[in-house]
N, CA, C and O atoms as a GROMACS GRO file, in nm:
protein
  480
    1MET      N    1  24.016  -0.296   3.250
    1MET     CA    2  23.937  -0.182   3.294
    1MET      C    3  23.793  -0.228   3.312
    1MET      O    4  23.732  -0.275   3.216
    2SER      N    5  23.740  -0.217   3.428
    2SER     CA    6  23.607  -0.266   3.459
    2SER      C    7  23.500  -0.175   3.399
    2SER      O    8  23.500  -0.054   3.419
    3SER      N    9  23.408  -0.238   3.326
    3SER     CA   10  23.300  -0.158   3.267
    3SER      C   11  23.197  -0.118   3.373
    3SER      O   12  23.115  -0.030   3.348
    4ASN      N   13  23.201  -0.182   3.491
    4ASN     CA   14  23.109  -0.144   3.598
    4ASN      C   15  23.130  -0.001   3.642
    4ASN      O   16  23.036   0.065   3.688
    5LEU      N   17  23.252   0.049   3.629
    5LEU     CA   18  23.278   0.187   3.669
    5LEU      C   19  23.212   0.286   3.574
    5LEU      O   20  23.190   0.402   3.610
    6ALA      N   21  23.181   0.242   3.455
    6ALA     CA   22  23.117   0.331   3.357
    6ALA      C   23  22.967   0.306   3.346
    6ALA      O   24  22.900   0.369   3.264
    7LYS      N   25  22.915   0.216   3.426
    7LYS     CA   26  22.773   0.182   3.421
    7LYS      C   27  22.690   0.291   3.492
    7LYS      O   28  22.729   0.342   3.596
    8ILE      N   29  22.577   0.322   3.432
    8ILE     CA   30  22.484   0.418   3.493
    8ILE      C   31  22.347   0.352   3.503
    8ILE      O   32  22.295   0.300   3.404
    9ASP      N   33  22.290   0.354   3.621
    9ASP     CA   34  22.154   0.308   3.641
    9ASP      C   35  22.065   0.433   3.634
    9ASP      O   36  22.041   0.500   3.734
   10PHE      N   37  22.017   0.462   3.514
   10PHE     CA   38  21.938   0.583   3.494
   10PHE      C   39  21.809   0.581   3.576
   10PHE      O   40  21.761   0.686   3.618
   11ASN      N   41  21.753   0.464   3.598
   11ASN     CA   42  21.632   0.455   3.681
   11ASN      C   43  21.662   0.495   3.825
   11ASN      O   44  21.581   0.563   3.888
   12GLN      N   45  21.776   0.454   3.875
   12GLN     CA   46  21.815   0.495   4.011
   12GLN      C   47  21.834   0.646   4.018
   12GLN      O   48  21.787   0.711   4.111
   13GLY      N   49  21.902   0.702   3.919
   13GLY     CA   50  21.921   0.846   3.916
   13GLY      C   51  21.789   0.921   3.909
   13GLY      O   52  21.771   1.024   3.974
   14LEU      N   53  21.697   0.868   3.829
   14LEU     CA   54  21.566   0.930   3.818
   14LEU      C   55  21.492   0.924   3.951
   14LEU      O   56  21.421   1.018   3.987
   15ARG      N   57  21.507   0.814   4.024
   15ARG     CA   58  21.446   0.804   4.158
   15ARG      C   59  21.504   0.909   4.252
   15ARG      O   60  21.432   0.963   4.335
   16HIS      N   61  21.633   0.938   4.240
   16HIS     CA   62  21.695   1.042   4.323
   16HIS      C   63  21.633   1.178   4.296
   16HIS      O   64  21.637   1.268   4.381
   17CYS      N   65  21.576   1.191   4.178
   17CYS     CA   66  21.510   1.318   4.142
   17CYS      C   67  21.358   1.304   4.150
   17CYS      O   68  21.285   1.373   4.079
   18ASP      N   69  21.313   1.216   4.237
   18ASP     CA   70  21.169   1.196   4.261
   18ASP      C   71  21.091   1.168   4.133
   18ASP      O   72  20.975   1.206   4.121
   19GLY      N   73  21.155   1.100   4.038
   19GLY     CA   74  21.087   1.062   3.915
   19GLY      C   75  21.061   1.176   3.818
   19GLY      O   76  20.991   1.158   3.719
   20GLN      N   77  21.117   1.291   3.846
   20GLN     CA   78  21.095   1.408   3.760
   20GLN      C   79  21.198   1.409   3.647
   20GLN      O   80  21.313   1.446   3.666
   21GLN      N   81  21.152   1.368   3.529
   21GLN     CA   82  21.241   1.352   3.413
   21GLN      C   83  21.316   1.482   3.380
   21GLN      O   84  21.437   1.479   3.356
   22GLU      N   85  21.245   1.594   3.378
   22GLU     CA   86  21.310   1.721   3.342
   22GLU      C   87  21.416   1.760   3.445
   22GLU      O   88  21.523   1.808   3.408
   23LEU      N   89  21.386   1.741   3.571
   23LEU     CA   90  21.484   1.770   3.676
   23LEU      C   91  21.606   1.681   3.660
   23LEU      O   92  21.719   1.728   3.671
   24TYR      N   93  21.584   1.553   3.635
   24TYR     CA   94  21.695   1.460   3.617
   24TYR      C   95  21.781   1.500   3.498
   24TYR      O   96  21.904   1.495   3.505
   25ARG      N   97  21.717   1.539   3.390
   25ARG     CA   98  21.792   1.584   3.272
   25ARG      C   99  21.877   1.707   3.307
   25ARG      O  100  21.990   1.719   3.260
   26GLN      N  101  21.824   1.797   3.388
   26GLN     CA  102  21.901   1.914   3.430
   26GLN      C  103  22.020   1.874   3.517
   26GLN      O  104  22.129   1.930   3.504
   27VAL      N  105  22.000   1.776   3.606
   27VAL     CA  106  22.109   1.726   3.690
   27VAL      C  107  22.217   1.664   3.601
   27VAL      O  108  22.336   1.685   3.624
   28LEU      N  109  22.175   1.586   3.502
   28LEU     CA  110  22.271   1.526   3.409
   28LEU      C  111  22.349   1.632   3.333
   28LEU      O  112  22.470   1.618   3.312
   29ASN      N  113  22.281   1.737   3.291
   29ASN     CA  114  22.350   1.846   3.221
   29ASN      C  115  22.449   1.918   3.312
   29ASN      O  116  22.556   1.958   3.268
   30CYS      N  117  22.413   1.934   3.439
   30CYS     CA  118  22.506   1.994   3.535
   30CYS      C  119  22.629   1.904   3.553
   30CYS      O  120  22.741   1.952   3.563
   31TYR      N  121  22.606   1.774   3.556
   31TYR     CA  122  22.716   1.678   3.566
   31TYR      C  123  22.810   1.695   3.448
   31TYR      O  124  22.932   1.699   3.464
   32LEU      N  125  22.752   1.704   3.329
   32LEU     CA  126  22.835   1.723   3.209
   32LEU      C  127  22.910   1.855   3.214
   32LEU      O  128  23.028   1.862   3.178
   33ASP      N  129  22.843   1.960   3.260
   33ASP     CA  130  22.911   2.089   3.273
   33ASP      C  131  23.030   2.080   3.366
   33ASP      O  132  23.136   2.136   3.340
   34GLN      N  133  23.012   2.007   3.476
   34GLN     CA  134  23.117   1.993   3.577
   34GLN      C  135  23.232   1.905   3.530
   34GLN      O  136  23.348   1.934   3.556
   35PHE      N  137  23.199   1.796   3.458
   35PHE     CA  138  23.301   1.694   3.432
   35PHE      C  139  23.327   1.665   3.284
   35PHE      O  140  23.398   1.569   3.253
   36SER      N  141  23.274   1.744   3.193
   36SER     CA  142  23.299   1.716   3.051
   36SER      C  143  23.446   1.734   3.016
   36SER      O  144  23.497   1.669   2.925
   37GLY      N  145  23.516   1.820   3.088
   37GLY     CA  146  23.659   1.839   3.066
   37GLY      C  147  23.743   1.737   3.141
   37GLY      O  148  23.866   1.744   3.140
   38LEU      N  149  23.677   1.641   3.206
   38LEU     CA  150  23.741   1.537   3.286
   38LEU      C  151  23.814   1.600   3.404
   38LEU      O  152  23.803   1.721   3.427
   39LEU      N  153  23.887   1.519   3.478
   39LEU     CA  154  23.962   1.570   3.593
   39LEU      C  155  24.096   1.625   3.543
   39LEU      O  156  24.162   1.563   3.460
   40ASN      N  157  24.134   1.741   3.594
   40ASN     CA  158  24.258   1.805   3.553
   40ASN      C  159  24.375   1.742   3.628
   40ASN      O  160  24.390   1.760   3.749
   41ASN      N  161  24.456   1.669   3.555
   41ASN     CA  162  24.567   1.595   3.612
   41ASN      C  163  24.661   1.685   3.692
   41ASN      O  164  24.689   1.656   3.809
   42GLU      N  165  24.710   1.791   3.633
   42GLU     CA  166  24.808   1.878   3.700
   42GLU      C  167  24.749   1.946   3.822
   42GLU      O  168  24.815   1.956   3.926
   43LEU      N  169  24.628   1.993   3.810
   43LEU     CA  170  24.563   2.061   3.922
   43LEU      C  171  24.548   1.966   4.040
   43LEU      O  172  24.576   2.003   4.154
   44LEU      N  173  24.504   1.846   4.014
   44LEU     CA  174  24.485   1.749   4.121
   44LEU      C  175  24.618   1.706   4.183
   44LEU      O  176  24.628   1.690   4.304
   45LEU      N  177  24.719   1.688   4.099
   45LEU     CA  178  24.849   1.643   4.150
   45LEU      C  179  24.920   1.750   4.231
   45LEU      O  180  25.001   1.718   4.319
   46ASN      N  181  24.892   1.875   4.204
   46ASN     CA  182  24.965   1.985   4.269
   46ASN      C  183  24.888   2.053   4.380
   46ASN      O  184  24.941   2.142   4.446
   47ASP      N  185  24.764   2.013   4.403
   47ASP     CA  186  24.683   2.077   4.507
   47ASP      C  187  24.598   1.970   4.575
   47ASP      O  188  24.492   1.932   4.525
   48VAL      N  189  24.644   1.922   4.689
   48VAL     CA  190  24.578   1.813   4.760
   48VAL      C  191  24.435   1.849   4.797
   48VAL      O  192  24.345   1.767   4.781
   49GLU      N  193  24.412   1.968   4.844
   49GLU     CA  194  24.275   2.006   4.884
   49GLU      C  195  24.182   2.013   4.764
   49GLU      O  196  24.067   1.972   4.772
   50ASN      N  197  24.232   2.065   4.652
   50ASN     CA  198  24.151   2.068   4.531
   50ASN      C  199  24.121   1.926   4.484
   50ASN      O  200  24.010   1.898   4.440
   51ALA      N  201  24.219   1.839   4.494
   51ALA     CA  202  24.199   1.699   4.455
   51ALA      C  203  24.089   1.637   4.540
   51ALA      O  204  24.000   1.570   4.488
   52ARG      N  205  24.096   1.658   4.668
   52ARG     CA  206  23.996   1.600   4.757
   52ARG      C  207  23.856   1.658   4.728
   52ARG      O  208  23.757   1.586   4.732
   53LEU      N  209  23.849   1.788   4.700
   53LEU     CA  210  23.722   1.851   4.667
   53LEU      C  211  23.665   1.793   4.537
   53LEU      O  212  23.547   1.759   4.531
   54GLN      N  213  23.749   1.782   4.434
   54GLN     CA  214  23.703   1.729   4.306
   54GLN      C  215  23.659   1.584   4.318
   54GLN      O  216  23.556   1.544   4.262
   55LEU      N  217  23.735   1.504   4.392
   55LEU     CA  218  23.700   1.363   4.408
   55LEU      C  219  23.572   1.347   4.488
   55LEU      O  220  23.489   1.260   4.459
   56HIS      N  221  23.555   1.430   4.589
   56HIS     CA  222  23.432   1.424   4.669
   56HIS      C  223  23.312   1.466   4.585
   56HIS      O  224  23.206   1.404   4.594
   57THR      N  225  23.328   1.569   4.505
   57THR     CA  226  23.221   1.614   4.417
   57THR      C  227  23.187   1.506   4.316
   57THR      O  228  23.069   1.478   4.291
   58LEU      N  229  23.290   1.444   4.257
   58LEU     CA  230  23.267   1.336   4.161
   58LEU      C  231  23.193   1.220   4.228
   58LEU      O  232  23.101   1.163   4.170
   59LYS      N  233  23.234   1.186   4.348
   59LYS     CA  234  23.169   1.078   4.424
   59LYS      C  235  23.020   1.108   4.443
   59LYS      O  236  22.934   1.024   4.414
   60SER      N  237  22.991   1.227   4.492
   60SER     CA  238  22.852   1.262   4.525
   60SER      C  239  22.764   1.274   4.401
   60SER      O  240  22.655   1.219   4.398
   61LEU      N  241  22.811   1.346   4.301
   61LEU     CA  242  22.730   1.365   4.181
   61LEU      C  243  22.713   1.235   4.103
   61LEU      O  244  22.607   1.212   4.045
   62SER      N  245  22.815   1.151   4.103
   62SER     CA  246  22.803   1.022   4.034
   62SER      C  247  22.698   0.936   4.102
   62SER      O  248  22.619   0.869   4.034
   63ALA      N  249  22.696   0.936   4.234
   63ALA     CA  250  22.593   0.860   4.306
   63ALA      C  251  22.454   0.915   4.274
   63ALA      O  252  22.360   0.838   4.256
   64THR      N  253  22.441   1.046   4.267
   64THR     CA  254  22.312   1.109   4.240
   64THR      C  255  22.258   1.069   4.104
   64THR      O  256  22.138   1.046   4.090
   65ILE      N  257  22.344   1.062   4.004
   65ILE     CA  258  22.294   1.031   3.868
   65ILE      C  259  22.278   0.882   3.844
   65ILE      O  260  22.222   0.842   3.742
   66GLY      N  261  22.327   0.798   3.936
   66GLY     CA  262  22.313   0.654   3.920
   66GLY      C  263  22.439   0.583   3.875
   66GLY      O  264  22.434   0.465   3.840
   67ALA      N  265  22.552   0.654   3.874
   67ALA     CA  266  22.681   0.594   3.835
   67ALA      C  267  22.753   0.548   3.962
   67ALA      O  268  22.855   0.605   4.001
   68SER      N  269  22.700   0.444   4.024
   68SER     CA  270  22.750   0.402   4.155
   68SER      C  271  22.892   0.346   4.150
   68SER      O  272  22.968   0.366   4.245
   69GLY      N  273  22.930   0.277   4.044
   69GLY     CA  274  23.066   0.225   4.034
   69GLY      C  275  23.169   0.335   4.035
   69GLY      O  276  23.269   0.328   4.106
   70LEU      N  277  23.145   0.439   3.955
   70LEU     CA  278  23.236   0.553   3.951
   70LEU      C  279  23.234   0.627   4.084
   70LEU      O  280  23.337   0.677   4.130
   71SER      N  281  23.119   0.635   4.146
   71SER     CA  282  23.107   0.700   4.276
   71SER      C  283  23.192   0.628   4.380
   71SER      O  284  23.263   0.692   4.458
   72HIS      N  285  23.184   0.495   4.382
   72HIS     CA  286  23.263   0.418   4.479
   72HIS      C  287  23.412   0.432   4.454
   72HIS      O  288  23.491   0.442   4.549
   73ARG      N  289  23.452   0.435   4.327
   73ARG     CA  290  23.595   0.451   4.294
   73ARG      C  291  23.644   0.589   4.338
   73ARG      O  292  23.752   0.601   4.395
   74ALA      N  293  23.565   0.693   4.313
   74ALA     CA  294  23.602   0.828   4.356
   74ALA      C  295  23.609   0.836   4.508
   74ALA      O  296  23.697   0.903   4.562
   75ALA      N  297  23.518   0.768   4.576
   75ALA     CA  298  23.519   0.767   4.724
   75ALA      C  299  23.646   0.702   4.776
   75ALA      O  300  23.707   0.750   4.871
   76GLN      N  301  23.685   0.591   4.714
   76GLN     CA  302  23.807   0.522   4.756
   76GLN      C  303  23.930   0.608   4.731
   76GLN      O  304  24.020   0.615   4.816
   77LEU      N  305  23.934   0.674   4.618
   77LEU     CA  306  24.046   0.764   4.588
   77LEU      C  307  24.050   0.880   4.687
   77LEU      O  308  24.157   0.917   4.736
   78PHE      N  309  23.934   0.936   4.716
   78PHE     CA  310  23.924   1.046   4.812
   78PHE      C  311  23.983   1.003   4.946
   78PHE      O  312  24.059   1.076   5.008
   79LYS      N  313  23.946   0.883   4.988
   79LYS     CA  314  23.991   0.830   5.116
   79LYS      C  315  24.143   0.805   5.117
   79LYS      O  316  24.211   0.832   5.216
   80ASP      N  317  24.195   0.752   5.007
   80ASP     CA  318  24.335   0.708   5.002
   80ASP      C  319  24.431   0.809   4.938
   80ASP      O  320  24.550   0.781   4.928
   81TRP      N  321  24.382   0.924   4.896
   81TRP     CA  322  24.463   1.018   4.818
   81TRP      C  323  24.597   1.051   4.886
   81TRP      O  324  24.701   1.048   4.821
   82GLN      N  325  24.594   1.080   5.013
   82GLN     CA  326  24.715   1.120   5.086
   82GLN      C  327  24.819   1.007   5.090
   82GLN      O  328  24.939   1.035   5.093
   83GLN      N  329  24.774   0.882   5.090
   83GLN     CA  330  24.866   0.770   5.101
   83GLN      C  331  24.930   0.731   4.967
   83GLN      O  332  25.032   0.663   4.965
   84HIS      N  333  24.872   0.775   4.858
   84HIS     CA  334  24.926   0.742   4.725
   84HIS      C  335  25.044   0.831   4.692
   84HIS      O  336  25.047   0.949   4.728
   85ASN      N  337  25.142   0.774   4.623
   85ASN     CA  338  25.252   0.856   4.572
   85ASN      C  339  25.208   0.918   4.438
   85ASN      O  340  25.100   0.887   4.388
   86ARG      N  341  25.289   1.004   4.383
   86ARG     CA  342  25.252   1.078   4.262
   86ARG      C  343  25.219   0.983   4.146
   86ARG      O  344  25.122   1.005   4.074
   87GLN      N  345  25.298   0.880   4.129
   87GLN     CA  346  25.275   0.787   4.020
   87GLN      C  347  25.141   0.714   4.036
   87GLN      O  348  25.068   0.695   3.939
   88GLN      N  349  25.109   0.675   4.156
   88GLN     CA  350  24.980   0.609   4.183
   88GLN      C  351  24.864   0.705   4.159
   88GLN      O  352  24.759   0.666   4.107
   89ARG      N  353  24.883   0.830   4.196
   89ARG     CA  354  24.779   0.930   4.173
   89ARG      C  355  24.757   0.952   4.024
   89ARG      O  356  24.644   0.959   3.977
   90GLU      N  357  24.867   0.963   3.949
   90GLU     CA  358  24.856   0.982   3.804
   90GLU      C  359  24.780   0.867   3.739
   90GLU      O  360  24.692   0.890   3.656
   91GLU      N  361  24.813   0.746   3.777
   91GLU     CA  362  24.745   0.629   3.721
   91GLU      C  363  24.597   0.627   3.761
   91GLU      O  364  24.511   0.594   3.680
   92ALA      N  365  24.569   0.661   3.884
   92ALA     CA  366  24.430   0.664   3.931
   92ALA      C  367  24.349   0.769   3.854
   92ALA      O  368  24.236   0.742   3.814
   93ILE      N  369  24.406   0.886   3.834
   93ILE     CA  370  24.337   0.990   3.758
   93ILE      C  371  24.313   0.945   3.615
   93ILE      O  372  24.206   0.967   3.559
   94ARG      N  373  24.413   0.881   3.555
   94ARG     CA  374  24.399   0.832   3.418
   94ARG      C  375  24.284   0.732   3.409
   94ARG      O  376  24.202   0.740   3.317
   95GLN      N  377  24.277   0.640   3.503
   95GLN     CA  378  24.171   0.540   3.502
   95GLN      C  379  24.033   0.603   3.526
   95GLN      O  380  23.937   0.571   3.456
   96VAL      N  381  24.025   0.692   3.622
   96VAL     CA  382  23.897   0.758   3.650
   96VAL      C  383  23.853   0.838   3.529
   96VAL      O  384  23.735   0.836   3.493
   97ASN      N  385  23.945   0.909   3.465
   97ASN     CA  386  23.909   0.988   3.347
   97ASN      C  387  23.860   0.901   3.233
   97ASN      O  388  23.769   0.940   3.160
   98ALA      N  389  23.919   0.783   3.216
   98ALA     CA  390  23.872   0.692   3.111
   98ALA      C  391  23.728   0.650   3.136
   98ALA      O  392  23.647   0.645   3.043
   99HIS      N  393  23.696   0.620   3.260
   99HIS     CA  394  23.559   0.582   3.295
   99HIS      C  395  23.465   0.703   3.291
   99HIS      O  396  23.350   0.692   3.248
  100LEU      N  397  23.515   0.816   3.334
  100LEU     CA  398  23.434   0.937   3.333
  100LEU      C  399  23.396   0.974   3.189
  100LEU      O  400  23.284   1.018   3.164
  101LYS      N  401  23.488   0.955   3.098
  101LYS     CA  402  23.459   0.983   2.957
  101LYS      C  403  23.346   0.894   2.907
  101LYS      O  404  23.256   0.940   2.837
  102MET      N  405  23.349   0.765   2.944
  102MET     CA  406  23.243   0.673   2.905
  102MET      C  407  23.109   0.711   2.969
  102MET      O  408  23.004   0.705   2.904
  103VAL      N  409  23.113   0.751   3.096
  103VAL     CA  410  22.992   0.795   3.165
  103VAL      C  411  22.934   0.918   3.094
  103VAL      O  412  22.814   0.925   3.071
  104ASN      N  413  23.019   1.013   3.061
  104ASN     CA  414  22.973   1.134   2.993
  104ASN      C  415  22.907   1.100   2.860
  104ASN      O  416  22.805   1.160   2.824
  105GLU      N  417  22.964   1.006   2.786
  105GLU     CA  418  22.906   0.965   2.657
  105GLU      C  419  22.767   0.902   2.678
  105GLU      O  420  22.675   0.928   2.602
  106LYS      N  421  22.754   0.820   2.781
  106LYS     CA  422  22.625   0.758   2.810
  106LYS      C  423  22.522   0.863   2.850
  106LYS      O  424  22.405   0.854   2.813
  107ILE      N  425  22.565   0.962   2.926
  107ILE     CA  426  22.474   1.071   2.964
  107ILE      C  427  22.427   1.147   2.840
  107ILE      O  428  22.308   1.175   2.826
  108GLU      N  429  22.520   1.179   2.753
  108GLU     CA  430  22.483   1.251   2.631
  108GLU      C  431  22.383   1.170   2.548
  108GLU      O  432  22.285   1.225   2.498
  109ASN      N  433  22.409   1.041   2.534
  109ASN     CA  434  22.316   0.955   2.459
  109ASN      C  435  22.179   0.952   2.526
  109ASN      O  436  22.077   0.962   2.458
  110TYR      N  437  22.177   0.937   2.657
  110TYR     CA  438  22.050   0.934   2.732
  110TYR      C  439  21.974   1.064   2.712
  110TYR      O  440  21.854   1.062   2.684
  111CYS      N  441  22.042   1.176   2.726
  111CYS     CA  442  21.975   1.306   2.712
  111CYS      C  443  21.924   1.324   2.570
  111CYS      O  444  21.814   1.376   2.550
  112ASN      N  445  22.002   1.284   2.471
  112ASN     CA  446  21.957   1.296   2.331
  112ASN      C  447  21.837   1.206   2.305
  112ASN      O  448  21.744   1.247   2.236
  113GLU      N  449  21.838   1.083   2.359
  113GLU     CA  450  21.724   0.993   2.343
  113GLU      C  451  21.600   1.049   2.413
  113GLU      O  452  21.489   1.040   2.361
  114SER      N  453  21.619   1.107   2.530
  114SER     CA  454  21.507   1.163   2.605
  114SER      C  455  21.444   1.278   2.530
  114SER      O  456  21.322   1.292   2.530
  115VAL      N  457  21.526   1.362   2.467
  115VAL     CA  458  21.473   1.475   2.390
  115VAL      C  459  21.395   1.424   2.270
  115VAL      O  460  21.288   1.476   2.239
  116VAL      N  461  21.448   1.322   2.201
  116VAL     CA  462  21.377   1.265   2.086
  116VAL      C  463  21.245   1.204   2.132
  116VAL      O  464  21.142   1.227   2.069
  117ASN      N  465  21.246   1.128   2.240
  117ASN     CA  466  21.124   1.066   2.292
  117ASN      C  467  21.022   1.170   2.338
  117ASN      O  468  20.902   1.150   2.321
  118ASP      N  469  21.070   1.280   2.396
  118ASP     CA  470  20.979   1.385   2.442
  118ASP      C  471  20.909   1.455   2.326
  118ASP      O  472  20.797   1.502   2.341
  119SER      N  473  20.976   1.460   2.211
  119SER     CA  474  20.918   1.532   2.097
  119SER      C  475  20.822   1.446   2.017
  119SER      O  476  20.751   1.496   1.930
  120ASN      N  477  20.818   1.316   2.046
  120ASN     CA  478  20.726   1.227   1.974
  120ASN      C  479  20.588   1.228   2.032
  120ASN      O  480  20.499   1.159   1.983
   0.00000   0.00000   0.00000
């Protein structure tokens, strides 16, 4: 499992938010709100349009926060979703969720560190 998929360039994400720390923190919190429950396996497997919407959203928001590896993986899945069989889709969702969980943990740590640094 490549750790690049779980890497976040927080400086890049902050640049996407014009260097505004508070705005970036709000974007990160929105990301957590959207993806803290990870991707829903059954929903994605049983609804192709929902799968494509979720993968596209994951791609875009991951790029915005600086998680380019996860963004690229979601983009590839979005592109290839129709060609994958059910077993390939299940494995892809499992892998993406494993990386998404790591990304979420890094976001939580970053936000907690930012709050501590802001209060000093």
